[in-house]
N, C-alpha and C positions, 0 to 999 in steps of 0.2 A: 725720517731719521729713526731707525729702530736699533735697539741693542738687544743682545741675547738674553740679558737678565737685568734686574734692577741694580744689582751690584756694579755691573759694567756701566750702566747708565749713570750711576752715582759717581763713578770714577771719571766719566766723561764730563759731568757737570763741574767737578772740582777743577779739571784741566781747563775747561772753558772759562771758569771764573778767574783763574790765574791770567789767561790771555786777555780777558776783558780788563782786568786791573792794569796790566802793562800797557794796553792800548790807550785807556783813559789817562794813564799816568804821563803819556806823551804831551797831553794838553793841560791836564789839571795837576799842579804841583802840590804835594801834601794832601790834606783832607782825606786821609786813608779811611778813617772811621766813617765819614760821610758817604764815600763811594761804596764801602761795604754795606751800609744800611740801605742805600738806594738799590743796590743789586739784589739784596735779600728781599726787599719789598716787591721787586719785579718778579722774582722767582716764586714768591709766596702769593702772587696775585693780589697785592695790597696797594695802598697809595701812601705817599710820603709828604710830610710837611717840613720844609727847610726854614729854620728861623735864624736869621743873622743880619748883621748890618750891611748896608750897600757896599758893593765892590768886592765881595768875597767869591766871585765867579760862580754864583748859584745858577745863573742863566746859561753860562758857558758849560757848566757841568751837565745840565739837562740836554743841551744840544749835542754834546760829545757822546753821552749815553745813547741818545737816539741814533747817532751816526754809527756807533760800533754795533748796535743791535739791528741796523738796517730797517728802522721803523719810520712811519710817517710821524712828523712832529709839528705841532702848532703851538704858538705862544699867544696867550691872551693876557693883555695888560689890563688889570682890574682898576677901574677908576670910579669915582662916585656917580658918574652919569651912565655907567654901563647898564644895559637892559638885558633881561633874560634871553631875548631873541638874538642879541649879539653873540651869545654863546651857543645856543642850541639851533639857531636858524629860524626862518619864518616862512609863512605862506605868502606867496605873491600871486597876483592875477595874471595869468598868461595871455598870449595873443588869442588863444582859442576860447577865451572867456571862462576858463577853468582855473581853480586855484592849484598851484603846485608848490611843493615844499622845497625850499632852498636850504640845504644843510649848512650849519654854522661850523666854527672851528673845532667844536667838541668831537666832530666826526674824524678822529685821527687816532693813532695808537698811543702816542705820548702827548699829554697836554701839560704845558707849563702855565700854571695859573699864577701870574706874577703879581705880588702884593695883594693877595686874596682878601686881606682885611680892609682894603680901601673901598670896597663896593657894598651897597646896602644889602640887608638880609634877603630881600626878594631875589636878587641876582645870585647871591651865594647859594640859595636854595635850588636854583636851576641846575647848578653843578652837582648838588646833592643826589638827585635821582640818577644822574649819569654815573656817579661813583658807586652807588649802591646797586642799582638795577642793571647797569651796563646797557641802558636804553634811555631814550628821551621821548617825551610825549609832547606833540605840537598839534593844536587844533583837534584834540581827541584821538589822534593816531599815534601809536607807539612805533618808534623807529629803533631798531637794534644797532648798537655801536660795533665797530669792527674789533676783533680780538687780536692780540692782547690789548687791553685798555688800561692805561696807567696815568694817574694824575699826580704831578709833582707840583706842589704849591709852595710859594715863598712868602715869607712874612717878615716885615721889618720891625724889630722890637723897639726902635728908638722913637721915631716920630709917631706919637699917638694922636696928634691932631688930625682930624678928618679921617679917623679909622673907625671901623665897625668891628669890634671884637667878634671872633667866630663863636657862635653858640656851641654849647657842649655837644649837642647832637651832631653837629657838623664836624667838630674836632674828633669825635669818636669814629668817624668814617676813615680817618687816617690811621694806617697801621703804625707808622713811626712819626715821632716829632723829633727831628734831628737838629741839634744846635750847632751852628757853624762858628768857629772861633777864628781870630786873626792868625795868619800864618806865622811861623817862627822866623827869626831874622834870616836864617839860611834859605828857607823856603821863599821868603819875599824877595831875596836877592836873585834867586833863580827865576821867579816870576817876572821880575822887572827885566832881567837879561833876555828872557824868551820873548817878551811882548814888545820890546823896543827895538827889535832888529827885524830884518826881512825874512828870517827863518819861519817856515810854515810847517807845522806838524802834519804828517800824512797819516791819517787814522784809517785803519782797515775795518771792513765789516767782519764781525766774528760770528754772529748768530742771525737768524731771520725769525719772522713771526711764528712760523710753524714749529721751529725748534724750541722757541720760548714756551709755547703752549705745552709741548711735550715735557719739558723740564718742570713746568708748573704742576703737571699731573704727577710726575715722579716724586716731587716734594710731598705731595699729599699721600703717596703710597708708602712713605717711610714709616716703619713701625716705631711705636713709642712705649717704653716700659710703664707699667701702672704707677710706680713710685714717682716718675718724672711728671706724668699727668697730674698726679695728686699734688706734687710740689707747686706746679704752675697754678692750679686752681686755688690752692691754699694761699699762695703769695698774693693773688688778686683779692681773695676774701679778707686777708689781713688789712687791706686798704679801706675796708668799709667799717666805719666807726661802730655800727650796730651789729657787726658779725661776731660770732662766738670766737673767731680766731684773732680778733683785734685786741691788741694789748692796751694798757692804760695810756701809753705814749701816743698811740694812733688816735685814740678817742680825744686826746687833748690837741693833737696837731692837725687833724684832718676833719673837714666838714663833710666831705663827700668822697666816696671811693670809686674804683673802676667797675665797669659793668662786665657782663659775660663776654663781650667781644674782645676784651683784653685777654681773657683766658684762651680764647681761640687763637688770637694772634701770637700769644706767648708760645703755644705749642707749635704752630706753623713756623714761626720765626726760629724756634729752637731746632726744628727738623732741618730747615734750610741751612742754618748756621753749622749744624753738625756735618752735613754733606759737603759743604764748601771747605770744611777743615778736615776732610778725609775720614769721617766716621759714618757708620751706616745706621746709627740710631742715636738720638740725642740723649745727653745726660743733664744733670742739674746745672752743670757749668754753662751749657748752651742756653738754658732758660735764663740764667743770670746775665749772660752776654747780651741778650736782646731786651732785658726787662726795663732798663731806664727809658729808652726812646719809646717803648710801648706804653709805659705807665705815666710818664711825666705830664702828658696833656689830659689825663683821665682822672687825676685826683685834684681836689680843691683844698688848699691849705686853710687852716683856721687863723684867726687873728693872733693866737698864741704863737703859731709857727712863724708868722710874719714878724711879730715882736721879737722873737728869738733870732731872727735873721736866717731861718732855715729855708733852703730852697727845696723844691720837690725832689731833686736828686738826693739831697741829704736824707730826706725822709725815706726814700726808697732804699738807700744804703742801710738805714736802721731796720727796715723790714727783712733784709737778708739775715 
């Protein structure tokens, strides 16, 4: 899939994005913001954490995305007794008396890590290497994962019993933390109508793995003006209480700020957001458009913020 110029390729990506949205919309009613962020994270080569109560079609969304992108898809249900080998695979003794590696479900293009906070840290860490290095190590041998590789994890915010909160280092591996909300009355009406009849949505393949890798490269090639770069880095610096850019409010409301990975993702996310909306270079509005889901899981509120009833999103609004 070659285009004569990056401009032509950017136009093609915008068109593909519209097609993807309409195909996914055949199955997923509403959730437009969520679909947008999931697609941005795929084209930016990042991972996505979906946080929402049960029954909001998180699993269905991931399956539908895998279908329209014509990618291999595996679902891993995280439970307290899940072992690292259940994710990455294990060595078994073959008939020829030699050990051979049997790959686990992580050897796929799209992984749905369902209820990722239900499993102990050791198993969470097994996914960590795969997400960061795009490879896994078993019995001292490193195995490369197929490209593109994308982890979509879901987390249930209500039942905190029997959960192991994700450590900051693991949360930082996710490009976006996307909150799912209940559908509106009209949307829910449509969902119920669609799911209680015999009608089956026919979803077409829009892209393949090779084309996704091509567009991921294109997103990286997009030029960024210095003032937009500076805005993104300054925005992240403002979240750090000991930074020169942090105002007195931030020092009071935050215990901990975002790391450099947030700045990288802000720029990448802004590039992708710009192209999907018909621009050839991101501006400050594009940085703001992706800032909340990138920053909300990377900042830690102080007890003052909690006492004032301020959410992380409220604090990010103040940073703007």
